N, C-alpha and C positions, 0 to 999 in steps of 0.2 A: 637649448636644444641645440643651438646654432654652435655654442662653444664647444661642446660635448660632439659633435658631427667634426668641427674643425680638429678637436684633438684626435680624433679617431682616424680622421683623413692624414693627418700629418703622422701618425704613428704607424699606419700601413704604408706610407713613403718611406718613413727611417727604417722600418723591418725590411721592407723588399730590398732597400739599399744596402742594408747590413747584409743582408743574403746573397746579394750581388756581389757586394766587394768581398766578403767572405770566401765565396766559394773560388771568385776570380784570383784571390792571393794562393790560395791552395793548387788552383792550375797552375799558376808560375811558377810556384815550388817543384810542382811536379816535371815540368817542362825544362828548368833550369836548374842541373844538377847538383851547380857547387855551391847554391846558397846554404848557408849553415843554418840548421833548425827548420827553415822553412822547409828545404827541398825533401827532407825525410820524412818529414809529416805529410806534404803534398801530396806526394808519390803515394804513401799508404793509405791516406784516407781515399785517394782516386781507386787504388787497388781493391778496397774492402766494400766501399758504397759507391761505386762508378756510375749505377743509374740515377743517383740523388743529384750528380753532377749536372744532369740536363733537367729531371726533375723539378728540384728546388730553385733553381734561377730562372725557369719559367715562372713557376709560382710566383717567384718574387716580380717578374715583367708584371705579372696579370694583378699582383697584389698594387702594386706603385701606380698602374696605369688605370685600372677601374675604380679604385677606393682612397686613391690620393688626394689632393687640395685640388679644386677644380680651377683654382687660380693661378696656378703653378703650371700650366700646360707645356711650358719648355723645358722644364727640370723633370716633369713627368716622364716627357719624352724622352729626354737625356738618358737618366735611370733606368727607365724601362728599355730602351736600345742597348744598352751597357748588360743588363742582365740577359737580354736575348744572345747578345754576343758570348757573354760565358757560359751560357747553354749551350750554344754550338760550337765552342772549343771543347766542352766536356764530351759532347757529342761524337765529335771528330776524335779525340782521346780512346772512349769507348768502344768506337768503331775500331780502329786501329789493333786493341786487345781483343775483340772478337775475330777479328779477319786472322790473327795469330792462331787463334784456335780453330776457325775452319781452315786454315791451311795446312793443319796438322790431325786433320780429321775430325776433330771434336764440335759438334753442335752447343751453342749457349744457350739456355733457358733464361733469355732476359727478363722475363717475367719473376722467375726464381730469384734472380738478383737484387730483386726490389727486399725481398726478405732475407738477405745476406744476414748473418749473426754469429757471434763469438762461439767456437767450440762446444756442443754440450756433452756431457760425460754419457757415454755407451756402454751399458752392462756388458761384460764379455760374457759368452758360454761358459768358460771354464778359466780359473785361476791357479797357475800351480808353480808352486817352488821349483827352480830348474838347477839350483848350485848355490852357492854361499860364496861371500870375500869378507876376510877380514871379521869372519862371525857376524856377517850383515846377509839374510837371506835375499836371494836375487829370483824375482818370480817372473813369469811370462803370462800373457792372456791370449785365449784364443776365442776369435768368432768365425762360427759354423754358419755355411749355408743355410738358409731358409727353407729350400727347398726340400719336399718328404719324398720325390720321387727316387727310385733306384736310379744312378748313375755311375760312372767311373769315379774312381778317387779322384780328389780334387786338388788342382796344383795350389802349392803352398805357397803365400807370400809374407816375408819375414820384414816386420816395419823396426826399423831402429831411430829412435827419436832425439831430434836436435835439444838444442840447450847450452851450448860450448863447452861441452863434456862436464857441466857442474851442475845442471838444473836437469829436471826431468824423471819422469818414469815410464811404467808400461802400459799407464791409462791414458797416455798423451796417444791422439791422433785416432781415440776412439771410432768418432762417427766415420773418419775416412775408412778406417778397417772395416767397419759394418757395412759401408758400401759395397768393398770388395767382395764381402762375404755373401751379401743378396744377390752377387753376379756370377758366384758359383766357387770363388777362392776360399780353402781355408787359410784366413789371415790373422796373424801372431804378431803381436807387440811384446817386445822383451825389456828386462832391465837390463842394467851393466851398471860396474861401481864408479861412482861419481868422483871428480878430482875436486879439489879445493886448496886453498893457499899452504896447506899444510903436506896434502897428499897428492903428489903428480903421477898420475896411472897412465902416462903417455905410452908405456910397452905392456900393462897389463890388461888394458878397458878392451883392446881388441882380442886377446886371449879369452877373454869371458864373453864376447861375442861369440868366437869360436865354439866355447861350451854351449853356449845355447844353440848353435846351429846343429852340432852334434848331439843335443836332445832332440832338436826336431827332427834328424833322421832316424832316430831309433824311436819316437813316439808317436808321427803324427799318423801313421798306420792306426791309430786305437780312435781317432777323431776323424775319419774319411780323407785324411790325404795323403799324397803321393809323394812317400819322399826321393823319387828320380826325378821329381821336378819342383824345385825350390827356387825361389826368386827374393829378391831383397830390394826394398824402399827406404829410403831415408831424407832427411833434411838438414841443413847446417852442417852442425859436427856430426850428426847422424848419417847426412851423406857421406862425411868424409870416412865413417867409420864402414858404410854398407859398401862403397867403392873398395877400398882396403880389404875387406872381408871378401868380397867377391873374386878380387884378382889373385890373394893369397890362396883362398882355398882351391882355386882353379889350377894355380901354380904349384899346389903340395906344401905351402911354405907356412900355413895358417895353423898355428898348433891349438888345442883345445886346453883351457886350462884344468878342467875336469876330465879328460881322457875322452875316450871313445874316439869315432871317426867324423871327421870334418866333411858334409858332402859337398860334390860340386855345385855352383851356383849357374841356375840357367840364364838370368838377366838380372841388371840392376838398373834400379830408376832412382836417380840422386837428384833433389831439388835444391838450388841454389848451396852446392855442396865446398867445404872449406877444402880447396886444393891449394897446392903452394902457402903451405902455413906460413912460411917464412916472408914471404911478402904480405900476408894476412896481420903478421905481426907489426909491418910496416905502414900499414894505413895511418894516413897522415890528416883525415878528414875530420874536422872539429870534433869534441866531445867522443864520436862513436870509435873512431882510433882508438881512442882510451879504453873503450869497452872491450875491441878485439884484444889490445894486450892483456887485459885482466884475463880474459877466456885462455890466451895462450899461456900466459904467465903461470895460471892455475894447471893447465894439463901437463906442459912440458917441464915447469920449473925456470925457466927462464927466456932470455932472448934468444935468436939466431945465432947470433956471435957467441954465445956463452956453449950453446948446444947445437951446435950443426948435425952431428950425428943423430940425435934426436928429432931434429925438424925433417931431416930426410927419408927417418924411419918412419913418420908419422903422414909423409907425403905421398898420396896416391898416385903421382908421376912416378915415382920408385918402383913402382911394382907393375908397370906396365909389361903386359907380353902378349905373344899370341895366343895365350889359353885364358885370357880373361873374358868374361861375360859379355855378350851384348848390352851396351852402356846408352842408358837415356838421362842427358843431362837438360835440364829446365832451368834455366838463369833469369833473374829479373835484372832488365836492363839499367835501371836505377838503385841497383844495390849498393848502399854505402858502409855495410859491414862486411861483406865478400865482394869486393870489386868484381864485376863481371867478365872485366878482359881476363881474370885469372882464369875461369874456368873456359873461355874461349880457348884460351892457349892450352888448356890441359887436355880440350877436345881435338885440338891440330897433333898435338904429341902423340895420343892414344891411338888416333887413325893412323898416323905414320907406324905405331908400334904394331898395325897389325888387329886394333879391337874395332868391331862395329859399332860406331857410335853415333846417334843421332842427338843434335843439339838443337832445343828449343828455347827461342831468344823471346821472353815476354817482355813486351813495351810498358815502360813505365813502373817496371816490377821492381818494388823495394824489397830488402829482407822480409820474411814471412808474408809476402805478397798474397799467400794461396789461403792464410790462416783463417779467413773469414768463412763459413760454410756458405756455399752457395753463390758467392762471389765468381767471377769471370775466373779469377786466376786459380780459386778451388776446382770449378769445373774443368778446368784445363790440365791440371794437374791430375786427377784423377780420370779423365777421359783419356789423355795423351799415354799415361801409364798403362793403361788397361789395353789400348790399341797396342801399345808397344809388347807387351807381355804375351798377346794373343799371336802376335805378327813372331814370335822365337819360340814358341810350342807350348804355351802356358794356357790356352783356351780351355776353359772349363767344358766339361762333358766328353773329353776325347782322352784316350790312352795314349801314352808315348810309347 
């Protein structure tokens, strides 16, 4: 029995120590942006599982102190204090993220963050084909409000998915779209043609987004939507397309590939958008820079030196103008794929160009920081977007 007890106590000491060291290393990566491999994973894990960076190190400390070997008081004390220190650093990091949310009028449900999880499928209310491209059908899905009460026509929120212009479909972001639908929006997520090594759609994709918007303008009244109140939301490559579509639609330069009238866009919410794509191509961070170049090569067909005009065409900064819709930019301050200083720069350029811009800087935010449902980042994106849309005439339950 004594042998089993000793084994159990040493196992508790080792397990608690491993927990503390693992979370300590991830926090080092989250705080030190330049460490290859460790830094991206550290910040991403902190984004997705933030409360556990406090809970589990404290559990490790308790495990070490209560169940550790009785004859190793000094070792137990040192390891448990280290685990408590890790929990304290984690608590400070979580506090900073929550504080940014509160500064932008978003309350965070910390209990809910304990149940953060990968996005789950959300069945849409309607799934329709709105166009085709090179013989491939392009669809969109609609999420309607749950309310059965008579109310004015719903504002419309159109989601443009990310995926580096090469992956993704209309079912992406379903949980988030259902979240908006429950709060009174008619939420729509669209397909667009995807690029590849053999197919570079830098000048075609945006016109397909224009086609989707023309369909929305002509058809949303059938689903309870208000065609006069259409906004856009997109992340990453979808953020690039959302900004470009919104700015060009309001300037009258966005063409629909399938005809029809492209509507004016009331507001845009862009989460870690791919702005200044020539600089994205030049990303030098190990491994991640190569990924950025693969996306840009597929979409554009080569480097900025080869195709400067193409890069200018897809650069949202090229389409800044006083008619551009109010724009919310939410950027992760530790994004290695799309460096945050590019979004900061775009925000300043857009403001100088007369655009109403709000910039939200999410500390420790890695690319895809909001992709875990119920995480602090996910709650921030949803809440900040809702507040921004409502502040610009898109509040459900009222007519414009």
